[in-house]
LUMLUM-110737 format. One record per residue (C-alpha): residue number from 1; x, y, z. Coordinates in Angstrom, 3 decimals. Layout:
# LUMLUM-110737
ATOM     n          u          v          w
ATOM   NUM          X          Y          Z
...
//
This chain:
# LUMLUM-110737
ATOM     n          u          v          w
ATOM     1    -90.624    -37.356    -60.045
ATOM     2    -89.108    -34.076    -59.157
ATOM     3    -85.750    -33.411    -57.662
ATOM     4    -87.270    -32.307    -54.498
ATOM     5    -89.346    -35.512    -54.139
ATOM     6    -86.271    -37.607    -54.835
ATOM     7    -84.427    -35.797    -51.989
ATOM     8    -87.518    -36.058    -49.682
ATOM     9    -87.942    -39.846    -50.255
ATOM    10    -84.229    -40.668    -49.695
ATOM    11    -83.885    -38.367    -46.740
ATOM    12    -81.149    -36.596    -48.768
ATOM    13    -79.902    -33.079    -49.333
ATOM    14    -79.739    -31.411    -52.708
ATOM    15    -75.984    -30.613    -53.078
ATOM    16    -76.379    -29.477    -56.806
ATOM    17    -79.712    -27.959    -57.645
ATOM    18    -80.918    -28.049    -61.361
ATOM    19    -84.217    -26.064    -61.600
ATOM    20    -86.905    -28.197    -63.014
ATOM    21    -85.040    -31.460    -62.939
ATOM    22    -87.433    -34.444    -63.167
ATOM    23    -86.974    -38.089    -63.666
ATOM    24    -89.086    -40.798    -65.175
ATOM    25    -87.047    -43.973    -64.216
ATOM    26    -84.370    -45.268    -61.881
ATOM    27    -81.073    -47.156    -62.226
ATOM    28    -78.783    -48.313    -59.391
ATOM    29    -75.169    -49.082    -60.194
ATOM    30    -71.469    -48.355    -59.581
ATOM    31    -69.867    -49.756    -62.692
ATOM    32    -70.039    -46.711    -64.947
ATOM    33    -69.686    -48.687    -68.282
ATOM    34    -72.850    -50.661    -67.172
ATOM    35    -74.565    -47.458    -66.285
ATOM    36    -73.854    -46.009    -69.731
ATOM    37    -75.410    -49.175    -71.375
ATOM    38    -78.513    -49.476    -69.163
ATOM    39    -79.586    -46.171    -67.543
ATOM    40    -82.223    -44.300    -69.474
ATOM    41    -82.800    -40.700    -70.488
ATOM    42    -84.188    -38.471    -67.839
ATOM    43    -83.436    -40.993    -65.025
ATOM    44    -81.998    -40.997    -61.554
ATOM    45    -78.765    -42.918    -60.905
ATOM    46    -78.467    -44.352    -57.471
ATOM    47    -74.643    -44.918    -56.712
ATOM    48    -71.681    -44.518    -54.452
ATOM    49    -69.403    -43.148    -57.179
ATOM    50    -68.659    -39.621    -56.146
ATOM    51    -66.158    -38.404    -58.662
ATOM    52    -65.838    -36.384    -61.935
ATOM    53    -66.271    -39.379    -64.229
ATOM    54    -69.759    -39.973    -62.966
ATOM    55    -70.871    -36.654    -64.301
ATOM    56    -69.422    -37.485    -67.764
ATOM    57    -71.362    -40.850    -67.825
ATOM    58    -74.476    -39.023    -66.786
ATOM    59    -74.163    -36.434    -69.431
ATOM    60    -73.600    -39.074    -72.106
ATOM    61    -76.562    -41.292    -70.952
ATOM    62    -79.022    -38.403    -70.352
ATOM    63    -79.268    -39.009    -66.545
ATOM    64    -80.780    -35.991    -64.897
ATOM    65    -80.239    -36.693    -61.163
ATOM    66    -77.499    -38.619    -59.127
ATOM    67    -78.301    -39.914    -55.630
ATOM    68    -74.957    -40.493    -53.899
ATOM    69    -75.335    -43.063    -51.069
ATOM    70    -73.786    -43.491    -47.630
ATOM    71    -73.364    -39.741    -47.172
ATOM    72    -70.300    -39.577    -49.408
ATOM    73    -69.175    -36.072    -50.016
ATOM    74    -69.424    -34.304    -53.318
ATOM    75    -65.947    -33.117    -54.498
ATOM    76    -65.733    -29.496    -55.656
ATOM    77    -64.718    -30.693    -59.203
ATOM    78    -67.795    -32.927    -59.432
ATOM    79    -70.205    -30.203    -58.184
ATOM    80    -68.746    -27.738    -60.697
ATOM    81    -69.107    -30.183    -63.654
ATOM    82    -72.662    -31.157    -62.554
ATOM    83    -73.658    -27.488    -62.587
ATOM    84    -72.083    -26.944    -65.933
ATOM    85    -73.758    -30.011    -67.366
ATOM    86    -77.153    -29.712    -65.742
ATOM    87    -76.942    -32.707    -63.638
ATOM    88    -78.458    -32.526    -60.076
ATOM    89    -76.864    -34.227    -57.138
ATOM    90    -78.595    -35.389    -54.014
ATOM    91    -76.555    -36.894    -51.100
ATOM    92    -78.264    -39.440    -48.919
ATOM    93    -77.209    -41.296    -45.753
ATOM    94    -79.067    -44.367    -47.029
ATOM    95    -77.509    -47.481    -48.623
ATOM    96    -78.064    -48.038    -52.368
ATOM    97    -80.695    -50.759    -51.478
ATOM    98    -82.519    -48.409    -49.140
ATOM    99    -82.398    -45.555    -51.637
ATOM   100    -83.742    -47.757    -54.305
ATOM   101    -86.578    -48.900    -52.171
ATOM   102    -87.359    -45.289    -51.241
ATOM   103    -87.674    -44.533    -54.987
ATOM   104    -89.608    -47.726    -55.926
ATOM   105    -92.504    -45.750    -57.342
ATOM   106    -90.224    -45.135    -60.308
ATOM   107    -90.114    -47.870    -62.900
ATOM   108    -86.553    -49.355    -63.743
ATOM   109    -84.795    -47.949    -66.761
ATOM   110    -84.974    -49.969    -69.802
ATOM   111    -82.888    -49.390    -72.936
//
């Protein structure tokens, strides 16, 4: 699924665009150690964690897109790190549950 499709399905806005970003599975979670252990390569992370550490975890886990829920703003340092590391960010007004349902065509990540 393309970045544009993720944004459309979640009624979100692309805050950090990474040209050609595509995902093949989805993971929802806020405990970043859990995300590192379970989210897959080329995945989308559905979360409320809007801080710099989220980018570090995504880089280590190979996550390509973050969907930040409840309309939480993207801090400047997070946006800069995401651009540098090639991680796209979508902000949606939806809850995590609603965002996960909107992306339910994607399989869950399995490690």
